[in-house]
N, C-alpha and C positions, 0 to 999 in steps of 0.2 A: 656319337652313334646312338646314345640313349635317347636323345631328343627325337631322332628319326623313328625309332621304335615306338615312341609314345604317340607320334603323329600318324603313323600308318593305320591304326584301327579307325581313326576318324576319317581318313581318306577312303578307306574301304567302306565305311558306313555311308558316305556320300555317294560312292560308286553304286552301292547296292540300292540306294534310294532312286538313283537315276536310271538304273537298269530297267528296261521295258517301260520307262516313263513316257507318257504322251506329251507332257509339257513341263516346263520349269520357268518360273518368273522370279526375277531379282527385284527386290524393293529396298528402299532406304527407309528404315523405320524410326530414325531419330526424331524425337519430339512427341512420340506417342505416349500417352499416359499409361500407367500400369493397367487401368481399367479398360482402356481402348485395346491394348495389346492382348489382354485376356479374352476380350470379346472377339477380336479378330481370330485368334488361335482357335477358339471354340467353333466359329463359323467354318473355318477351313477344315478342321478335324471332322465336323459333321458331314462335310462334302467329300470326305476321303482324301483330302489334300494334306501332305506332309509339309510342315512349315517349321524351319529351324534357322538359327543364326550359327554360322560357321565362320572361321577365319578365312579371309579371301585366299590366302596361300593354300589352304586345304582344299578349297573348292577348285582353284586353278589346277592343282595336281589331279583331282578326281575327274575333271572334265576333259583333261588332255586326251586327245585321240578319240573323243566321242562326238556325237552329233550336237552336244551342248557346249563344245569348245568355243563357239562364237560368243559366248557370254563373258569370256575372260577380260575383254577390254573395258567392261562396265563394272568390274569388281574393284571399286575404289571406295574407301570409307566404310562405315558400318552398314552391312547388308544382311538381309534375310532372304532365304530361298524357299519358294513354294513349289512343291512337286506333286504332280498328279499322274497316277498310273492308269486311271479309268477315263475320266472326262477331260478331254484336251483343253476345253475352254474354261473349266472351273476356276483355276487359280486367277486367271485374268479377270473373269467375271466378278468373283468375290472381292478381289483386291481393289478393282476399279470402283465397285459399289461402295466399299468401305471407305475408300479415299475421298469420296464425295463429302462425307461427314467428318472424316479425320484428315484434315488438310496436311498434317505432318507426314502422312504416309505417301511416299513418292515411288511410283512404279518406274523402274529404270529400263528394263528390257526383258526379253524372254525368248524361249525356243518352244514353238508349238508344232508338234508332229514333224520335227526335223528342220523347220525353217526358223531363222532368226528374225525377230521383230524388235524394232526400237520402241520407245515409249509410246509414240503415236500408234504404231502397229498393234501393240498390246491393247491399247484403249479401244481400237476398232474391233479386235477379237473379243473384247469383253462384252460387246453388244450382241454377239451371237448367242442365241438361246442354247440351253443344254440339249443333249440328244433326247432326253425324256420329254422336254417341252416341245421340241420339233415333232416327235412322234405323236404326242397328244393332239397337236394342231392338225397334223395330217389325218389322224383318225377322226377328229371332229369334222374336218372338211369332207371326208369320205362318208361319214355317217349322215350328214345333213341331206344330201340328195336321196339317199336310200330311205330315210324317214319320210321325206316329201313324197317319194314314189309310193310308199306304203299307204300314206294318207289318201292319195289320189285313187289308188286301187280300191281302198275301203269305201270311198265315196261313190265310186262307180258301182260297186257291189250293192251298196245301200240303195242307190237309185234304181238299179235293176230289180231289187227285191220289192221296192215301192211300186214300180211299174207292173210287176208280176201280180201283186196283190190287187191292183186296180183293175 
C-alpha cells in the first residue's frame, strides 16, 4: 500500500499537466547528450511547453479515461512527454526541428486537440506555423493592398495638385 501512496502524487501531477492541454507528444530521448537535452528543455520551456520524463506506468494511469489515452500503446522504453496548454503545434514543431540536428531524438506519437497522430502525423503537424506566425502573415497580406491603395490615392492627389497649379 505504501508504494501506491508514493505513486499517486506523480499520477496526479501528470493529470494536472494534461488537464486543459491542447497537445502532448511522446518522444524517445535515448542517445541525447546532456548538452542536447539541456538545449531541448530550454527551447520547450521558452515556448511554454512542459517536458518531463515519467515512468510509463505512471503516464498510463494518468491518461486513463482522458483524450490522451490513445498514447498508451506507444509507451514502451524510455520516454519523455512534451505537453502544451497554449499552442497546440508547439511540441511537435520544436521537437521535429530539434530532431533534425539531434538524430537520437525520436518522435513516437502525440495527441493534438483530441486527435491521435502517429510519428508521420506529428511530423506533418510540425510543419504548421504557430498561431502568431499565421496571424502575422494574415496581417501582412491585409496590409499590403491597403498600403498600395494609399500610394495610388496619394499619386492621384499629387497629380491633381500638379494639374491645378498648371
